[in-house]
N, C-alpha and C positions, 0 to 999 in steps of 0.2 A: 681523522683517520680515514683513509680511503677504503673502498670495498674489500671485503674479505675474499680473496681470490681462491680460497680452498673450497668455497661453496659453488658447485657446478650444477647440482640437481636438488630441487626442493619439492617436498610434498606439502600441498595446501589441503587443510581439512575444511570442508564446507559445513553448513548448518542443518542440512536435511530438509524435510518438508516444511512448508509454511505453517506455523501454529501461532496462536495468539501469544504474544510475548517475544516471538522470534520470527521476523518476517523478511521481506525482500531487501531490507537494508544490508543483509549479509551477502546477498547475491551481488549487490553493488560493490561492497567491500572486496569480496573474493575476486570479482571480475577485474577491478582496478589493480588488485595485488598481483594477479597473474600477468597482466599486461606490464606492470612495473618490473617484474622479475625477467620477463622475456626481453624487455628493452636492454637488460644487462647481459643478454646472451645466456641466461640460465635456463636449464631444462625445467619445465613445470609438470608435475604429476599431481592430479587433482582427484580427491574422492568426495562425492556428494551423491545422495540418493534422489535428488529432486530433478525431475525431467523438464520442469517448466521454466527453468532459469537460463539466462545468458551464460552464467558461470559454467554450466555443464555442456556448453556448446563445444563441438570438436575444435573450433577455431581458437578457443581460449587457452588451451594447454596442449602440451606435447602428447600427454596421455590422460584421458578422462575416464575415471572409473565410476560408473553409476551403480554403486554398491551400498548395502546397508552400512551405517556408521557404527561399526563394531571393531573390537580389537582383532577379530578373526579376519575381517576384510583388510585391516592394516597389515597384518602378517602376510597375507596373500600378495599384497602390492609390494611390500619390502622384499619378498622372495623373488618376485618378477623383475624388480628393479634394484639390484644390489648397489647401483651407482648413487642412490639417494643419499645426500650428505646431511640434509637438515629438514626439519618439519616446522611449518608455520601454522600454529593453531589459533591465532588471535583474530582471524577473519571470519570464523564460523560460529560466533556467539558462544553461549554457555555449552551447547552441545559439543563443539569442537574442543573447548577447554577441558570439559569433563572426560572426553575420550582421550585427550593427551595425558591427563593425570592417570587414568586407568592403565594406559599403555606403559606409563612410567613405573607404576606400582608393580606391573607384571614383568618389568625388566625388558620390555620389547625394544625400546630405543637403544638400550645398552647392548642387547644381543646383536642388533643390526648396525651398531656404531653410527647412530643417527643422533644429531643434537637438536635441541629445541632452540628456535630463534624467535625474537620478537617479544619474549616474555620468559620468565623462569618459573619452574614448578613452585618454588617457595612463594613467589609473588601471588600465584593463583591461590595457593593454600591460605596464605595470610589474609587475603582480601575476602575469600569466600567462607572461611571458617570464622564464624562470628566471635568466638572466644579469643582466638589468636589476634583478630583485628582489634578487638577492644583492648587487649594487653599492649599492642603496638602503639595505639593512640595515647594510652596512659604514659608509655615510655617516652614518646617524643613530645608530650605536653600539648596535645591537640584536644580541645574540649569535646565531650560527647554527652548524649543524653544518659541519665542514670540507667544502667542496664545490667542484666545478669544472664548467663547462659544456662539452659536446661537441656539435659540429654535423657531425661526420664519424665514421666507424668508427675511423679511425686515431687521432683525438684521444681517443676513448673508451678505446682500448687503453692510451694513454699515462697517462691518469688512473688506470686500474685498477692499473698497475704502481706508481704513486706512493702510492696509498692502501692497497692490500691489502684483504682481505675481513674481515667482510661489508660489502657495498656496497648502496646504494639507487640505482635508476635511476628518474628522474621526467621524463616528456616534458612539453614546454611546450604550453599551449593544449589540454589534454584534460580530460575530465570523468569522475568516478567512478573515478579512478585508472587510466584506460585506458593500457595499455603500461607501467605502473609495476611494479617487481619488486625483491625483496631477493635478492641473490646471495650465497650462502655459499661456493661453490667455483668455481675457475677455469674448469672445463669447461662451466659453465652461462652464463658471462658473454657470450660472442660472440652467441649466439642472442638473449639478453635485450636486448643493446645494439641489435642490428639491429631487433628488434621495437619497441623504444622509439623509435628514430629514425623508423621508418615510421609509428608511431602519431601522432607530433607533426605537425600541419599545417605547421610551419616547420622540421621535421626537426632538432629540437634537444632534447637531454636534459640534465638536471642529474644529476651523479653525486656522491653524498655518502656520508660515513661513516655506517653504520647505527647509530642510537642504540637498539639493541635493549634492551628491558627498561626504558627510560625511561617515565615516566608521560605521558599525553597529555591535554590540556585544550583546550576550545574556548570562545571568548567571542563572544557576539552583541552587536553594537554598532549604535547609530543616531546619526547626526550631522546637525545642521541647518546652514543657510548662515551662521548666527551663530557657528559653531564650538562649539556646545554638544554634548557627547557623553554618551550614557547607555549603560550596559552592562545589557542586558536580562536576560541569563542567563549563568551560568558552568556549563559542562557538563564532567563528568569521565568519561573512558573507563575502564571497569573493566579492559578489555584494555589491556596496555601497547603502546608503539610497535611498529609492524610489522604491524598490522592496520588496514586502511582504516577511517576513522571511521564510514563508512556500514555497515560490517560489524561494528562494535564494540558491545558492550553499554555504554550510556552512562547516567550518573546526574546528576541536577540536584537541588539545588545540589551543587557539588563537595564531596566528603566528606573527602578526606585531604590537603587543601591548608592549609598554615599561613597565618595572616592576613598575615604579613609578605610571604610569597611571592605571595599573592593580590594584595596592593596593588602589588607590583612588576610583576606580570603585567598588571594593569589599566593602569598607567602606560605600559607598553610597547605595549599594544594601541591605546591612544588616540594615542600618538606615531606608530605605524605608519599608523593611519587618516588622521591629519592630513598625513602625508608623501606619500601616494600621489596626491594631487590635491585640487583645491578643489571638492568636490561634496557634495550633501546626499542622504543615503540610508542604506541598511543595509550592514553588513559582517560577515563571519565571519572570526575570526582563530584560528589553531591554534598551540599551543605544546607543547614537550616539556619535562618537568622531571626532573632526575636523581633516582633513587630513594633517594639517601642523605640525610644530614642537611644537606648544603650546599644542596640544592634549587636547583641551577643551572637557569636558564631559557634555552631555545633557541627561536627563532621557526621555525615550519615553513612556514606559508603564510597568505595573506590573500585572501579572495574578496570583491570589491566588488559584491555582489549578494545577493539573498535565496537561501537554500540549503535543502537538506533539514533541516539543523540549525536554521535559523530557523523553519521550520514547526514543528519539535519544540519550540523555545523558546517560540513563540507559544502552543502548546497547554499547555506546561508552566507558563507564567506567567499566561496569560490576556491577555497584551499583544500586540495584533495588529500584528506587525512590518511586514508587507507594506502594510497599510492606512496606517499612520503614515509609512512610508518614502515612499509615494506622495504624501502631503500635503507632506512635506519637499521632495520633488522639485519641487513647485509653488511653493516659496519660503516656505512657512510655517516658523515656528520652533517648537521643541518646547514652549516655555512658552505658545504661543498655542493649543495643541491640548488637547483633553480626554482624560483617561483613559477609554477606552471601557467599562470595567467599572464604575467608580464613578460616572462622569458628573459628579463634583463636584471631582475633583482634576486636576492638570495632567499632560500626557504627559511632562513633564520630571521624571521620577522613575524610580528603579530598583526593579523589582518585588521584593517580599520573599516568600519561600516558607515557609509553615509546614507543609509536607508534603514528600515526596520523590517524584521521578519516576524511573522506570527504563524505558529504551527497549531493546527486543531486536529485532534484525533477523529477517526471515523469509526463508528460502532455499527453492529448488526444485530441489535437486541431483538428485532422483529423475527429473526431466524430461531431464536431460543425462547419459545413461548413459556411464560411462567418464570423467566430468569429474573434474578435480582438486578435491577437496572441501576442501583446506587453505585457510584464510583468509590473505590477505596484503594487499599494497598495492593490488591491483586489486579493486574492489568486485564482489561476486557476489550480494548479496541483492536480492530483488525487491520487498520491502516491509518494514514494521516495525510493532511494536505498542508502546504506552506504558501503563505501569501507574502509578497514583497511590495513594500510601498515606501513613500517618502515620510510617512508618519505612521504611528501606531494605528490610528483610525483607518487609514487607507489599507494597510496590511491586514487588519482584522476583517474588514469588509471583503477583501479579495479572498481571504481564507474561507470565510463563510460561503462565498459564491462558488468556491471550488468543491464543496462537500457533496454536491449532487443529492440533496435531500429535499428537493422541491422548494428551497428557499432562495430568495434573490439577494440575500444579505441580511443585515440586522434590521428588523422592523420594516415598515413601509411596504408590506406585501399582503397585509390583511390576514396573516396566519399566526399572529401573536396570541398569547393567552390573555384572557380578559377576567378570569375568575381569581379573586384575591386569595382565597384559601389555597387554590392550586398553585399560584405563583409562590406563595410563602413556603409551601411544601417542597416545591422544586428547587427553591433557593437553599432550603435547609438540608435536603438530601440530594447532594450533587448528582445529576444524571447527565446523559448525553447532550441535552439541549439547554443546559444552564447558560451557555454563552448567549443564547437568544433571550432567555427568561429575564436576565438582568435588564435588558432593554425594555421588556414588557413591564417590569416592576417600576422603572423610571416613568414610563408612559402612563402608568396607573396613578402616579403621584406618591409612591412609597419613598420616603426620604432616603438619601444616600447613606446617612448615618445608620439607619435601620438595616439597609442591604449589607453594609459593611459588618454590622454586629452579627448578622446571620451567617454570612459567607466567609468573613475574615479576608476578603479580597482587598488588596491595598486601595486606599481612597483615590490614588492617582488614576488607576484604571477606571474606577467608577465615574470619576469626573470626565474622563474621555468619552464614556458612554453618554453621560448627561449632555455634553456639548453636541453630540450627534443628534440626540432627541430634540434639543432646542432648534437645531438647524431644520430638522424635518418639520417641526411645528411652524417655523417661519415660512418655509417654502409652500406649505399647505394653504397659506393665505393668498397665493397667487394663482393665476391661470397661465397656460402656455404662452399666451401673447403678451403677458404683463411681467413675466419673471425677469428680474434684473440680471444682467450678464454676470456680475460679481457673485451673486448667490448661486447661480448654476455652476460657475467655476469652483466655488468653495465646496459645493456638494460633490463634484467630481474629484476634487483634491482629497476629500475625506472618504473617497471610495464608494459612494452611493452609485448603484447601477442606474442606467437609463430607465429600466423597468420600475425601480423604486421611486425615482423622481416623477415618473408618469403616474404612479399610484398616488403620490402625494397631491397631484394636481388634477387627477381624474381625466387623464388623456392617454394617448397611445405611446408605447415605447418608441415607435418609429418617428413620432412627432418630436420627442425629446432629442433623438439622434439628429434629426433634420435641423433643429434649433442649434444644436452644438456645432454642426457643420457651418451654418450661416454665421455664427458668432465666432468661428475659428477657435473653438475649444476642442482641441484634438489631443489624443494621446501622444506623448513623446516617449521614446524608449531610451533607457539608461543602462549602462554597463554594470554588471557585477564584476568589480575589478580587483578586489581584495585590498586596495590601498587608497580608497577615497579619491581616485583620479590623480594621485601624486605622480604616478608613473603610467606610461601608456600600456593599455592592456591589448593583447593580441588575440584574446579568446572571445568570440562573439556570444556572450551570455547576457540576455536582456530581461528587464522588467519594465512595465509601463507606469507612467504617472502623468499628472497634468501640471503644467507650469504657467504662471502668469507671463504675459508677453514682456519682452525687454525691448525698449525703444533705443535704436542706435542714433548716433549724432545726426545722420541724414534724415531722421524721422521715420525710417522703416522699422517695423516691429517684427520680432521673431521669437521662436522658442527653440531651445537647443535639443536637437534629436541626435542621439549617438548611434542609432542604427542606420548605417549607410546602405542603401539599396543598390545592388549590383545589376548589371544588365544580363546576367546569366539566366538560363531557363531554370525555373525553381519549382519545387514541389513541397507542399505542406503535408506533414503527417500529424494527424490528431491523436494525442496520447489517450491513455485509458483512465486518467484521473486517479482518485484514491483507491487503494486495494479494498475489496470487500468480498464477502462470500458471494460467489457467482461471477465475480469478475476480478481475477487475481493477477498474479505475476506473469501468467502465460500470455496475456495481451501485451504486456510490456516487452516480452521476448519478441513477439511478432512486430511491434512497432520498431524496435531496434534493428531487426533484420530488414524491415521495410526501408528504413533510412539508409542502411549500408548498401542495399540493392539499388536504390535510386542514385546513390553516389556513383556506383559502378556504371550506371547508364548515363553519366555525365550531367546529372542534375545538381543544382545547389539545393541542399536539403534543409528544411526548416521544421523543427520540432516544437509543438506547443503542448505543455503538460505542467501539472502542479504538484506531482507526487515526489517528495524529497528523498524517498527511499530507493529509487530505481535507477537502472542503467540508462534509461531513455533521457533522464534529466542530468546525465553527466555532461560537463561542459564541452567535451570533445567527441560526443557521439554523432551529433548532427553538425552541419556547417554553421547553423545558427540555432540557438536555443532560446525560446521565449518562455520564461518561467511564469506562466500566466494561468488563470482559471480556464478550464475547458468549458467555457460559458459563452453563449452566443456573441454578446457585445464585444468581448475581448478578441474573439476569433475573427469577427468581421473587421474590426479595426486593423488587426495584423495583416489580414488578406488585402485590405485596401492599400495598406502601406507597402507590402511586398510585391503585390500583383503576380502571384504564382500562375503556372500553367494549369494547376488544378490541386485538388485536395484528396488525400487518401483517407477514407473513413472506415474501411472494413478491417483494419488491424487493431483498432482501439476499443473493441468490445461495444457494449450498448452505449457507452458515453459518447463515442464518436458517431455511432449510427443515428442516435437521437437528433444529431445536428444536420443530418443529411437533407431533411425536408427543407429546412431554412436555407441551406446552401443552394439547393435546387431552385427555390423560390427567388433567391437573389441573383440567379444566373451564374453562380460560381460552379465551375466544372468539377464534377466528382470523378476521380480517376478510378477505373474499374467498373464494377456493377453499378448501374444507374439507380437513382432514388426510386424510380417507378418499380424496378425489379425488387429492390429491398422492401418496398411497401407491399408489393404483391405477396411476398413470402410471409409478411407479418399479418396481413389482412386475411383472416381465416376464410371469409366468404369468397373472396377473389381466388385465394389459393386452392380452395376445394373445387371451384369451377374449373380451374386449370387441371387439377388431378382427374376430374371426371372426363374432361376432354382428352386427356392422355390415357384414359382407361387404367388408372393406377388406383388400387383400393386404399381407403382410409377409414378409420373408425367413424361410425355415425355421429353427427354432431349438430349442434344448434347454437345460435347466438342470442343472448338475453341481456337486457339493460335494466331489468328490475326483478325482484323476487317473484312477482306474479308470473312474468314471462318465463322465468326459469322453471317454475312449478308446472306450467303447461307443457313445456318442452320435455320435462322428465317423463311424462306419460308416453311420449312416442320413442324416447331414447333407451329406456330401461336402465335400472340401476345395476351395478355401481356406476357412478358418473365421476369423471375427472373434471373439476371446475378450475378454470384459470383465467386471469385477466389478460388483455392484449398488451403488447409492447413491454414485456418485462424480461428480466434476465435472472438466471439462477432459480427459476421456478417460484419466484416471489408470489405468494398468495395462492399457490396451487394446492388443491386438496381433493382426496377421493371421498365422495359421500355415498352413503348406502341407503338413505331414506329421505323423504320429503322434509322432515323436521331439520335434519342436518344440512340439507341443501339450502333451506330458507335462512338458517342461522348464518351459514358461511357467506351467502350472497349479500345479505344485509351488512355483514361485517366488512366484506370487500368493498362494497360501494361507499361505505362510510370512509374507508381509508384511501380509496382511489376513486373519487366521485367522477361520474360521467364516463367510466370505462366500459367497454364492451366485454362481456364475459363469455367465454367459450365453454360449452358443455359437451364433452365427448363421452361416448360410451366407453367405459374402461374395459380393455381386453384382459380379463382376469386370467392369470397363469401364463400370459404370453412371454416369450423371450424377447429381450430388447437388444438391438444392435445399432451401430451408427457407422457412417462412412464419411470420409473427408475427401474432397477432390479439388483439382485445379481445372478451370475451364477458360478458354480464350474466346475472343470475339468471333472466330470462325466456327465455333461449336466443337472444337477438339476438347475432349475430356480425358483427364488422367486421374484415376482413383488412387490416392496416395496410401489409403489404408482402410480396412474394414475391421471393426472391433465388435466382439460379442460381450455383452455384460453378463457377469456371473449372477448378479441379483436379478430377480424377475422384473418385468415391466411394472412401473409404479414407483420404483426408487429412482430419484433424479439421476440423470446420467453422470453428473458431477460427483455423486455420492456412491456410484457403483464401482466395483472392481471390474475393469474391462480388459479383455485379453486380445492381443494382436498376434497373429491372425486369429479368426474365430476357431473355437475348439469343438463345436457341436452342431455346425450348420451344414446340411447336405448340399450337394452340387446344385440341385433344383432351386433351393432357397438362395444360395450365393448368386446364382445367375439372375434371379429376380432383383436382388439388391443392386447388382451391377447395372441391370437394364434401367431400373427406376432412377438410379443416381444420374445416369447419363441423360435420360429423358428430361428429368427435372432441371438439371444444370443448364441444359441448352434452352429449354422452354422459358426459364427465368432470365435468359440472356446473361448468364453469369460471366463476369470477366474477373478472374482471380479465384479466391477460395470459396468453397461451399461445404457446409456440414449438414448431413441429413440423418434423421433418427427414425428407426423402424421398430415396429412390433411384429413378432412372427407368431402366428397361431395356426395350427393345423396346416402347416406348410404354405400358408399364404402370408406374403409380406405386406403389411400395412404401413402407410406413412404417418408418423406422429407429427413431425415438423421439419422444415428446411430453413437453414440460416445461411444466406449468401454472404458470409464473412469468415474471418479467422475464428476458430473455436478453441476451447480449452485443450482439445486433444491434438491439435497440430504440432506443438512442441514435443509432445510425447511420441507421436509417430516419427517425427524428424529424428529424435534421439534414438528410437528403437531401430530405425532403418539406416541411420547414418547418412541422411540426405537433407540438403538445405531447402526444404520445400517453400518456406516463406520467401526466400530469395527468388526462387523461380516464379512464385505467384505474383510478387511485386513487379517483376520484369514483364509479366503478362498484363498486369493492370496498366502499366505505363505504355503498353503497346510496343514495347521494345522487342519482345519475343513472342513466338507462338508456343503452345504446349509441345508441339512436334519438334521444336528446336532442341529440347533437352534430352539427354540420354539418362534415363532413370535406371538406377542400379541398387535397389534396396538390399541390404544385407542383414539378415536376422536368423540365427540358428535357434530353433526352439520357439519359445513364446516370450513376449513381454507383457507384463500385467501392470496396469495403472491402478495403484492402490490409494484410495482417499485417506486423508488424515483428519481427525476431528479434534476440536479443542473443548470438549465437554467438561474437562476438569475445571475450567474456569466458571462453569455454571452447574454446580453439583446437583441442584434439584430439578434439572430440566429433563424432560422426556427424551431419551436417546434414540427413540425409534426413528426409522428413516422412511421418507415418503416422497411425494412429488416436489416438495420444496427443499432446495439444496442447503446443506448444513456444514459441509466439509470446508476447512480453511486452506487445505493444500493437498499435495499428493507426492507419493514416491513411486519409483519404478522398480519392478522386480523381474529379473530374467530367470526363466527356468528352461531346462533342456527338454522336458516332456511332461505330459499330464500325470505321470506317476509321482511327481514331486510332492512331498508332504505338505508344503505350503499351499499349493494349489488345491490339494485334497481338502485341507482344512477350510479354505475359503469357500469351496463348493458346498461342503457339508453345512455351512452356516448361512447359506445365501438367502434363506427366507426368514431368518430369525427376527430381524428388526423391521420387517415390512409393516407399515401402518398406513392409516388414512392420512 
């Protein structure tokens, strides 16, 4: 069936601010969907309250509404656009689905003659209402765990008596496992039941027998209105049942599933999708499989929308699920659509993988002191990374190298656990670092059978780990000049980094790299082509691996590299790696705009990133995508292969900036602000000398490298003091201390977690107002301030956790002039080329400098959306030397004020102190537009501004 020509205008509902359980995968899905609709000549109207995303960029849709996701906003939009024919709610996660249901119940879609596409209301209700879903599975004969529904405390207690422990509680209509729990003992049941009933919007929970230790699988499906179904990807969780799939290490394709069971699972998934409603779109189905020879299959749940897993599946296979699901929602059939990667085959095919992908979640427990770090049914991760390799071992290593947690991969870095009790405890209670602890356990000599008994992780995975450890032990017997070539090649094929191999032999990383070069053990790049090279791919989407040399008939040796280097001038943009608190989707926004601006300047653009959730790793954002860790060795090898004009580091947050020193050392050109200027801004001593020279005030400060030095400094600085480590993002480790005992405790604590760091002690300006400015500066010293924001919360709350107003609401002309003068002086003195963010504290009408960051900041997308100006585009063109600041006509448009409102995910950590201080805790943000300061919402924020301030 061809496209439904009656659909001319579509409303897409976004997912709102980033929270744990609903992250930037929906920005990726929504952006793809909007592009997919516009390709068909359909008008796109978009609602989303998140200013940091590509999805809400003016270029993405015909009309973008940065409004709260409420039925009130929906009515306003439908009144303004009576031409809207249909609404697509499947791209905005649970938030969008719940809003679509609420609007349906209120009769809004009916009143405005708008129809739902991509899913139907019945499908959402059946899959989200645990009781209805259970009845459906019984009806179609799909096995499930023994379960009963409770919509009252009393009913829940009855079920508990009937089933016994362990039990699982799952609330209806929630996302990211909110309110879900595994209960092992009677005394924990009442509190968990109450919490689950409260978490569900319809106060209903499903209580089922816990299938602890069973294996977990996910299937990603697409279905068209002709009832054709394709299974895009089968994902296996390395972690067994009991850990939310968003917190599990997952592998694709499935590794330990027999073909018979896989076929059964496919049939069940297709039957389930066909039974929940007559709609065309995407679906995610989860199953549990018994870990014995019988391989019994039990259905867990089905989600009739794109999900975090479908973003992962899209990046893993190269099959753009959200884009195709959107076309199906318009009435197209799969056989009428093209495979986006080959452009010569149909979308009615199932991708074939000739490589392995491993996803590892990224957590931020350090931001939630006192939080329960045990992983369970309630998702706690803030982001994820994906590694692609020719084997599970290579992919696993690449994923661990992508996490940016100061590890070089599995083992071989001197950072493993050595204490038997600690290892056993970490294996028993799964936490964020169990992926590393398994390796430590094997190194300690704990038998695989014991590790399997504790973790219930399939023996196949454990044997893969064991092989890696045996290889490490073997290499450790050699020195750099005696290591056999075949052992070095094997270590590289299994994903070990040069740093790890150097650690094994007690030499330098550069020596291992040199040896690789001499022995011609070089990375080769392979295409992600969806079809195991059966058809030619036209999309340049690569991963690296190592291959043994093939000898041709004439005796020459070669390895097959699929990444062909062109003779065009090229630019590399370093991505921002996994999402985390302090470095979120706003840096991905900047990277994507950087790529697009470089394309406009005639460069071939190369993106390096490892985050499967984002638009930057979409296969058609950059001219070439290398899905690789943002890790020195990988980056250096790509740069040597591609030979770009230079590298852009200031758009990818701290991830990219941390690599600037190495790039400079190896003589690789950094486009934009130089490494020396970046370092000058980070080195507090040098930066303060610069401020003194410029006659710009800053809080009194000192630098300490021990608790004793800190104590002496405190005598001259006066309490309260703000203590912070160097080179960190998101206020990591920052704290306000009010006496010597607190100071000593915090300094000792910091130096234990970040050894060798220089600590900065500032006199804290109590009661000061905080403000920040973002600006673009060019090589000639022209500076344009794109925005000045005043924080509603007082100085001491991290800028990422503050409500910030644009323009300022309470700063006089004298103060504003100081901010402008200081910004221009600092930007030019640092020889900034591109973006800079400066933070200020204002006390008694004097403007003090807190810090300057010559890079893209979290506020740039917010200012760009508030003023309707493409600032990252302009800044990139300045970095490339293509334009001067004076070449642009700036025309910011904003009536009233825009407020950046932080959003927190404290609900995932119920016992954590919710007070705000210098260390950032928010996971995302929304934008609020108000006409004037009399607005009730502003008044409410202002009244509560000091409530949560803490040390």
